[in-house]
C-alpha positions as CSV (number, residue, x, y, z in Angstrom):
1,M,0.1,-0.3,-0.2
2,T,1.2,3.8,-0.8
3,A,1.0,6.1,1.7
4,E,-0.9,9.1,1.5
5,P,1.5,11.9,-0.3
6,S,1.9,15.0,1.9
7,E,0.8,18.3,1.3
8,R,3.8,19.7,0.0
9,S,4.0,17.2,-2.6
10,R,0.2,17.3,-3.8
11,W,1.7,21.6,-4.4
12,E,4.7,19.9,-5.8
13,L,2.9,17.5,-8.3
14,A,0.0,20.3,-8.8
15,A,2.7,22.3,-10.1
16,E,4.3,20.6,-11.7
17,S,1.6,19.8,-14.3
18,T,1.2,23.7,-15.0
19,V,5.2,23.7,-15.8
20,V,4.9,20.9,-17.9
21,Q,1.9,22.0,-20.2
22,L,4.2,25.2,-20.1
23,R,7.0,23.6,-21.2
24,W,4.8,22.0,-23.8
25,F,3.3,25.5,-25.6
26,G,7.3,26.9,-25.7
27,I,8.4,23.9,-28.0
28,V,5.3,23.8,-29.8
29,M,5.1,27.4,-30.3
30,G,9.4,27.7,-31.1
31,Y,8.6,25.3,-33.8
32,I,5.9,27.5,-35.4
33,L,8.8,30.2,-34.7
34,V,11.2,28.2,-37.2
35,Q,8.8,27.1,-39.6
36,T,7.3,31.1,-40.2
37,R,10.0,33.3,-40.0
38,T,13.5,34.0,-42.2
39,G,17.1,35.1,-41.7
40,L,17.6,32.8,-39.0
41,R,21.2,32.5,-38.6
42,D,21.2,28.4,-38.5
43,P,17.8,27.2,-38.4
44,W,18.7,23.6,-37.9
45,A,20.9,24.3,-34.8
46,V,17.5,25.9,-33.5
47,R,15.5,23.2,-34.3
48,A,17.8,20.9,-32.9
49,F,18.0,23.1,-29.9
50,L,14.2,22.7,-29.9
51,A,14.4,18.7,-30.1
52,L,16.6,18.5,-27.1
53,G,13.9,20.7,-25.0
54,A,11.0,18.4,-26.5
55,G,13.2,15.3,-25.5
56,Y,13.5,16.9,-21.9
57,A,9.7,18.2,-21.7
58,A,9.4,14.6,-22.5
59,L,10.7,13.2,-19.6
60,D,9.5,15.8,-17.4
61,L,5.9,14.6,-18.9
62,A,7.1,10.6,-17.7
63,F,7.9,11.4,-14.2
64,W,5.2,13.5,-13.7
65,R,2.8,11.0,-14.7
66,M,5.0,8.7,-12.1
67,G,4.5,10.8,-9.4
68,E,7.7,12.2,-9.7
69,V,9.6,15.3,-9.8
70,I,12.4,15.8,-12.3
71,L,15.4,16.6,-11.1
72,K,13.6,17.7,-7.8
73,G,16.9,18.3,-5.4
74,W,18.8,20.0,-7.8
75,P,16.4,23.4,-9.3
76,R,19.4,25.5,-9.3
77,F,21.0,23.2,-12.2
78,V,17.3,23.3,-13.5
79,S,17.8,27.2,-13.5
80,L,21.1,26.5,-14.9
81,M,20.5,25.1,-17.7
82,E,17.6,26.5,-19.1
83,S,19.5,29.8,-19.2
84,V,22.0,28.6,-21.1
85,F,19.3,26.3,-23.9
86,I,17.1,29.9,-24.2
87,A,20.8,32.1,-24.7
88,L,21.4,29.0,-27.5
89,L,18.3,29.6,-29.4
90,C,18.5,33.6,-29.3
91,Y,21.9,33.1,-30.7
92,H,21.4,30.5,-33.5
93,D,18.1,32.5,-34.2
94,T,18.4,36.4,-34.6
95,G,20.6,37.2,-31.6
96,L,19.1,39.8,-29.0
97,D,16.2,40.6,-30.9
98,S,14.8,36.5,-31.6
99,P,11.8,36.6,-30.5
100,F,13.1,33.2,-28.2
101,R,14.4,35.3,-25.7
102,W,10.8,35.8,-24.5
103,Y,11.5,32.4,-22.8
104,F,13.7,33.8,-20.5
105,L,9.9,35.0,-19.1
106,L,8.1,31.6,-19.5
107,S,11.4,30.2,-17.2
108,L,10.7,32.3,-14.9
109,I,7.5,32.0,-14.0
110,C,8.0,28.2,-14.7
111,C,10.7,28.0,-11.8
112,S,8.4,30.5,-9.7
113,I,5.3,27.9,-9.7
114,R,7.4,25.0,-9.2
115,N,9.9,26.4,-6.2
116,R,10.4,28.7,-3.6
117,A,11.1,32.5,-3.9
118,E,14.9,32.3,-3.7
119,V,15.0,29.7,-6.2
120,A,13.4,32.4,-8.2
121,W,15.7,35.2,-7.8
122,W,18.6,33.0,-8.3
123,T,16.9,31.5,-11.6
124,L,16.6,35.5,-12.3
125,A,20.5,36.2,-12.0
126,F,21.1,33.0,-14.2
127,H,19.5,34.6,-17.0
128,G,20.7,38.0,-16.5
129,V,24.2,36.5,-16.6
130,S,23.2,34.9,-19.8
131,L,21.4,37.7,-21.5
132,G,24.0,40.1,-20.7
133,T,27.0,37.1,-22.0
134,L,24.7,36.5,-24.8
135,S,24.7,40.6,-25.4
136,W,28.6,40.9,-25.4
137,I,29.1,37.6,-27.1
138,L,26.9,39.5,-30.3
139,G,28.7,43.0,-30.2
140,N,25.2,44.0,-28.8
141,S,24.3,44.7,-32.6
142,G,23.5,48.8,-32.7
143,R,21.2,47.8,-29.8
144,P,20.8,50.6,-27.4
145,E,21.5,49.5,-23.7
146,S,18.2,50.9,-22.4
147,S,16.7,47.8,-24.2
148,L,18.7,45.4,-22.6
149,L,17.9,47.0,-19.2
150,L,14.2,47.4,-20.2
151,T,14.2,43.4,-21.2
152,L,16.0,42.6,-17.1
153,T,13.3,45.3,-15.4
154,I,10.6,43.2,-17.0
155,M,12.3,40.1,-15.9
156,T,12.8,41.4,-12.4
157,W,9.0,42.5,-12.3
158,V,8.0,38.8,-13.4
159,T,10.0,36.9,-10.7
160,W,8.8,39.3,-8.0
161,A,5.4,39.3,-9.3
162,S,4.8,35.4,-10.2
163,S,6.9,34.7,-7.2
164,S,4.3,36.0,-4.9
165,L,1.7,35.3,-6.4
166,A,3.1,31.5,-6.6
167,G,4.0,32.1,-2.4
168,S,0.4,33.6,-1.7
169,L,-1.4,30.2,-3.7
170,R,1.4,27.9,-2.1
171,A,0.5,29.3,1.4
172,A,-3.3,29.0,0.6
173,G,-2.9,25.8,0.2
174,E,-0.8,25.0,3.3
175,E,-3.4,26.7,5.4
176,F,-6.1,25.1,3.6
177,A,-4.2,21.5,4.3
178,E,-4.4,22.2,7.8
179,L,-7.9,22.9,8.1
180,N,-8.4,20.2,6.5
181,A,-6.3,18.0,8.6
182,E,-8.1,19.7,11.9
183,L,-11.6,18.9,10.6
184,A,-10.5,16.0,9.7
185,Q,-9.2,15.1,12.9
186,A,-12.7,17.0,14.5
187,R,-14.3,14.2,13.1
188,E,-12.2,11.7,14.4
189,D,-13.2,12.8,17.8
190,L,-16.6,13.2,16.8
191,E,-17.1,9.8,15.5
192,Q,-15.4,8.2,18.7
193,R,-17.5,10.6,20.8
194,V,-20.8,9.0,19.4
195,A,-19.2,5.2,19.6
196,E,-18.3,6.0,23.1
197,R,-21.9,7.3,23.9
198,T,-23.7,4.6,22.1
199,D,-21.6,2.6,23.7
200,A,-22.9,4.1,27.4
201,L,-26.3,4.0,26.0
202,R,-25.9,0.3,24.9
203,A,-24.4,-0.2,28.6
204,S,-27.0,1.6,30.1
205,Q,-29.7,-0.3,28.2
206,A,-28.8,-3.5,28.8
207,R,-28.8,-2.6,32.7
208,V,-32.1,-1.9,32.4
209,I,-33.4,-4.3,31.1
210,Q,-31.5,-6.4,33.5
211,Q,-33.5,-4.8,36.1
212,E,-36.5,-4.6,34.8
213,K,-36.6,-8.7,34.4
214,M,-35.3,-8.6,38.3
215,A,-38.2,-6.6,39.3
216,A,-40.1,-9.1,37.4
217,F,-38.8,-11.4,39.1
218,G,-39.8,-10.5,42.5
219,L,-43.0,-9.5,42.0
220,L,-43.4,-13.3,40.7
221,A,-41.5,-14.7,43.8
222,A,-43.4,-12.8,46.0
223,G,-46.7,-13.4,44.2
224,I,-45.6,-17.2,44.5
225,A,-45.2,-17.0,48.0
226,H,-48.2,-15.7,49.0
227,E,-50.5,-18.3,46.6
228,V,-48.5,-21.5,48.3
229,G,-48.0,-20.3,51.7
230,N,-51.8,-20.5,52.5
231,P,-52.3,-23.7,51.4
232,L,-49.2,-24.6,53.2
233,T,-50.6,-23.2,56.3
234,A,-54.0,-25.4,56.2
235,L,-52.2,-28.5,55.2
236,S,-49.7,-27.8,58.7
237,S,-53.1,-27.2,60.4
238,L,-54.9,-30.2,59.4
239,I,-51.7,-32.1,60.5
240,Q,-52.1,-30.7,63.9
241,M,-55.5,-31.6,64.5
242,L,-55.1,-35.5,63.1
243,K,-51.9,-35.6,65.3
244,R,-54.2,-34.6,68.3
245,R,-56.5,-37.7,68.0
246,G,-54.0,-40.1,68.9
247,P,-54.1,-42.1,65.6
248,D,-52.2,-45.8,65.5
249,P,-48.6,-46.0,65.4
250,Y,-48.0,-46.1,61.7
251,T,-50.3,-43.5,61.1
252,A,-48.5,-41.3,63.6
253,E,-45.2,-41.9,61.3
254,K,-46.6,-40.8,58.7
255,L,-48.1,-37.5,59.6
256,D,-44.5,-36.7,61.5
257,L,-42.9,-37.2,57.9
258,A,-45.3,-35.2,57.0
259,G,-45.3,-32.1,59.0
260,R,-41.3,-32.7,58.4
261,Q,-42.0,-31.7,54.6
262,L,-44.2,-29.0,55.4
263,H,-41.9,-27.5,57.4
264,R,-39.4,-27.9,54.8
265,I,-41.9,-26.5,52.1
266,E,-42.2,-23.6,54.9
267,R,-38.5,-22.6,55.7
268,T,-38.2,-22.1,51.5
269,I,-41.1,-20.2,51.4
270,R,-39.8,-17.6,54.3
271,E,-36.3,-17.7,52.2
272,L,-38.2,-16.6,48.4
273,V,-40.6,-14.0,50.6
274,D,-37.2,-12.7,52.6
275,F,-35.1,-13.1,48.9
276,S,-38.8,-11.2,47.5
277,R,-37.9,-7.7,49.2
278,P,-36.5,-4.7,46.8
279,A,-33.1,-5.0,47.9
280,S,-31.3,-2.3,49.4
281,R,-29.4,0.5,48.7
282,V,-27.3,1.0,51.6
283,V,-23.9,1.2,51.3
284,T,-22.7,-0.8,54.2
285,R,-19.2,-2.5,55.6
286,V,-20.1,-6.7,54.3
287,R,-18.2,-9.5,55.3
288,V,-17.8,-11.4,52.3
289,G,-18.9,-14.9,53.9
290,E,-21.3,-13.6,54.8
291,V,-22.7,-13.1,51.3
292,V,-21.2,-16.0,49.8
293,D,-22.9,-17.7,52.3
294,E,-26.1,-15.8,51.2
295,A,-25.4,-16.5,47.9
296,L,-24.8,-20.9,48.2
297,G,-28.2,-20.8,49.8
298,I,-30.1,-19.4,47.2
299,A,-27.9,-21.8,44.8
300,K,-29.0,-24.8,46.3
301,Y,-32.6,-24.4,44.6
302,Y,-30.8,-24.8,41.5
303,H,-32.1,-28.0,40.0
304,R,-28.1,-28.9,39.0
305,T,-26.1,-27.5,41.8
306,K,-26.8,-30.7,43.8
307,Q,-24.7,-32.7,41.6
308,R,-21.8,-30.8,41.8
309,S,-19.3,-30.6,44.9
310,I,-19.0,-26.7,46.6
311,M,-16.4,-26.0,48.8
312,T,-15.2,-22.6,50.7
313,E,-12.1,-21.4,51.8
314,I,-12.9,-18.0,53.1
315,P,-11.3,-17.5,56.2
316,A,-13.2,-15.5,59.4
317,D,-10.4,-12.8,59.7
318,L,-11.2,-11.1,56.4
319,P,-11.7,-7.7,57.0
320,P,-14.7,-6.1,55.3
321,V,-15.7,-4.3,52.4
322,L,-18.1,-1.1,51.0
323,V,-20.5,-2.1,49.2
324,V,-24.3,-2.7,49.1
325,R,-24.7,-6.3,50.1
326,D,-27.6,-7.4,48.1
327,Y,-25.4,-6.2,44.6
328,L,-22.6,-7.9,45.8
329,T,-24.0,-11.5,46.1
330,Q,-26.2,-10.7,43.0
331,V,-22.9,-10.5,41.6
332,V,-21.4,-13.9,44.0
333,L,-24.3,-15.7,43.0
334,N,-23.9,-15.0,38.9
335,L,-20.6,-16.3,39.0
336,V,-21.7,-19.4,40.8
337,L,-24.2,-20.0,38.3
338,N,-22.0,-19.6,35.8
339,A,-19.4,-22.1,37.8
340,I,-22.1,-24.9,37.6
341,D,-23.6,-24.5,34.3
342,A,-19.7,-24.5,33.0
343,T,-19.2,-28.0,35.0
344,E,-20.3,-31.8,34.0
345,E,-22.1,-33.6,36.9
346,Q,-19.8,-34.5,40.3
347,G,-18.0,-31.7,39.3
348,A,-15.9,-29.2,41.8
349,I,-16.3,-25.3,42.2
350,R,-14.2,-23.7,45.1
351,V,-14.6,-20.1,46.2
352,A,-12.2,-18.7,48.4
353,A,-11.3,-15.1,49.3
354,V,-7.5,-13.5,50.4
355,R,-6.2,-10.2,51.0
356,E,-3.5,-8.9,48.8
357,G,-2.6,-5.4,49.9
358,G,-5.2,-2.9,50.2
359,W,-7.4,-5.4,48.2
360,L,-9.9,-8.3,49.2
361,V,-9.6,-11.3,46.4
362,L,-12.7,-13.3,45.6
363,S,-11.9,-16.0,43.3
364,I,-14.3,-18.7,42.1
365,D,-12.7,-22.0,40.2
366,D,-14.2,-24.9,38.4
367,D,-13.1,-27.4,36.8
368,G,-15.0,-27.7,33.6
369,R,-15.1,-27.3,30.5
370,G,-13.8,-23.1,30.3
371,I,-14.1,-20.7,27.8
372,A,-13.5,-20.8,24.0
373,P,-10.4,-18.6,23.1
374,A,-13.4,-17.5,20.4
375,D,-15.5,-16.1,22.8
376,R,-12.9,-14.2,25.2
377,C,-13.1,-11.0,23.7
378,R,-17.3,-10.6,23.7
379,L,-17.4,-11.8,27.4
380,F,-17.9,-9.0,29.0
381,Q,-20.6,-7.1,26.3
382,P,-24.0,-6.9,26.3
383,F,-26.3,-9.1,25.4
384,F,-23.5,-11.7,24.3
385,T,-24.6,-15.3,25.9
386,T,-23.4,-19.0,24.3
387,K,-26.8,-20.5,26.4
388,P,-29.5,-21.3,24.5
389,H,-31.9,-19.6,26.9
390,G,-29.5,-16.9,28.1
391,T,-29.9,-13.1,27.9
392,G,-26.4,-12.4,28.0
393,L,-26.5,-9.7,30.6
394,G,-24.9,-11.5,33.7
395,L,-21.6,-10.8,33.4
396,F,-21.8,-7.7,32.0
397,V,-24.0,-6.3,34.8
398,C,-21.4,-8.4,37.6
399,R,-18.6,-6.3,35.9
400,Q,-20.9,-2.6,36.1
401,I,-21.7,-3.3,39.7
402,L,-18.3,-3.8,40.6
403,E,-16.9,-0.6,38.7
404,D,-19.8,0.9,41.0
405,F,-17.5,0.5,43.8
406,A,-14.0,1.1,42.0
407,G,-13.2,-3.1,42.1
408,T,-12.8,-5.2,38.6
409,L,-13.8,-8.4,37.6
410,S,-11.1,-10.7,35.9
411,Y,-11.1,-14.7,34.8
412,R,-8.1,-16.7,33.8
413,S,-9.4,-20.0,31.6
414,E,-7.2,-23.2,30.0
415,L,-9.7,-25.1,27.7
416,G,-10.8,-28.2,29.5
417,Q,-9.7,-27.2,32.4
418,G,-11.9,-24.8,34.0
419,S,-12.1,-21.2,34.3
420,T,-11.7,-19.1,37.8
421,F,-13.2,-15.4,38.4
422,F,-12.0,-13.3,40.5
423,V,-13.8,-10.3,41.8
424,R,-11.2,-7.8,43.2
425,L,-12.4,-5.0,46.0
426,P,-10.9,-2.1,47.2
427,L,-10.4,-2.8,51.7
428,E,-11.5,1.0,52.2
429,P,-13.6,3.2,50.4
430,S,-12.3,5.0,47.1
431,T,-11.5,8.7,47.3
432,T,-11.7,9.4,43.6
433,A,-15.1,9.5,42.8
434,E,-18.6,9.0,44.6
435,W,-20.6,6.4,43.8
436,R,-24.3,7.3,43.1
437,P,-26.4,4.7,43.2
438,D,-28.9,3.8,40.1
439,D,-32.3,4.8,40.1
440,E,-34.2,1.5,39.3
441,A,-31.7,-0.9,42.2
442,P,-31.7,-5.0,41.4
443,R,-33.5,-6.6,43.3
444,R,-32.5,-10.4,45.6
445,D,-35.6,-12.1,44.5
446,A,-33.7,-11.9,41.2
447,A,-31.2,-13.6,42.1
448,L,-33.0,-16.9,43.2
449,L,-35.4,-16.3,40.5
450,A,-32.4,-16.5,38.2
451,A,-31.0,-19.5,40.2
452,M,-34.7,-21.7,39.8
453,A,-34.2,-21.2,36.3
454,G,-30.9,-21.9,35.1
455,G,-28.7,-18.9,35.7
456,D,-28.7,-15.6,33.1
457,D,-24.8,-14.8,32.4
458,S,-22.5,-14.6,29.2
459,R,-21.1,-17.8,29.3
């Protein structure tokens, strides 16, 4: 791939286009002058020099078509060569009266267009010496010195005018190029800001969707607890009444067994009612061991949990962290459900916590299938999921929650050997940013319903 030419190169190529056209104009006019005039000192020599000039013009044209400038690094040599060339044309034509003397003006214009003003003035000096030398060789042939002076004056004026005009055009082009570059940079900045705002809007939308889903789960859980709780209370009362009548030992044993099972169901319903209440948004110091116990107490209702072995290694002396308790419970629950889904039957899951300097690091490790390399770059993106019925918001929301408390969520995974997710939270509150809770808070009942439904994450 070729690099984009610089603004200087663009100017040189544009100027070279004009110079090439002026050169060919001079060559064509030269042949016309030779063919239509008489009294030339040596017409064949003039034609030969014009042919030489045509060859140089053709070479100049070829370089321009290739995007280059012929003899770019030798502008003074080109000016000197043109001075000698024009003087020889005039000498073999009719001397100082030759119309080819106006080629000096043409050369000055070409030089001013192509080069800086300094080179143009050097070219004027070369042309002046060339014209003076020609006048000395020809002995001035009776021409008044004022005529030579007038020619030099016109050449000086043309040099100044063409250099000033070319300089103004060059400066305007450079200024335009700078403005164009600033405009391009502003466009890139605008596109970047639009992309950032779009990502932020999408992230906010994802969190709102998750929160609305959790709120709906909360209402559903509360309704189920209410509808199931009343019949269970009636059944429990009936069993107590039957026990008071002194049934036979077999019936008493069965009634006692039924009572214990009803008590177990009632305990589950009480937990469901507790989890269905709106989540607290109060930032408090929380012990991570209590959060892990609470999350595992919810996860036990997930139908796949019973086929897995879950171990915890949470030291009792770990210092608390400053978070919203229910939010951290949601994070731990999501990661535990992910680990359960990632493992096969009889799989092992380990939840551990340690203190590393000023951080508390909670790890959830599983011996499951691991994360495919192709999925790792999108793992924390909203709506990305590998589950048939997942929404792809679990890991995304977890990371957003942890970032609200200056925490991080990272992972390590080996395909076929399992994954480990790391929750890092500062042991002291962040002093660089003030945490602001969302208007819509997640609910703990959503965590329970998510566990019962099979989780909601991105893996």
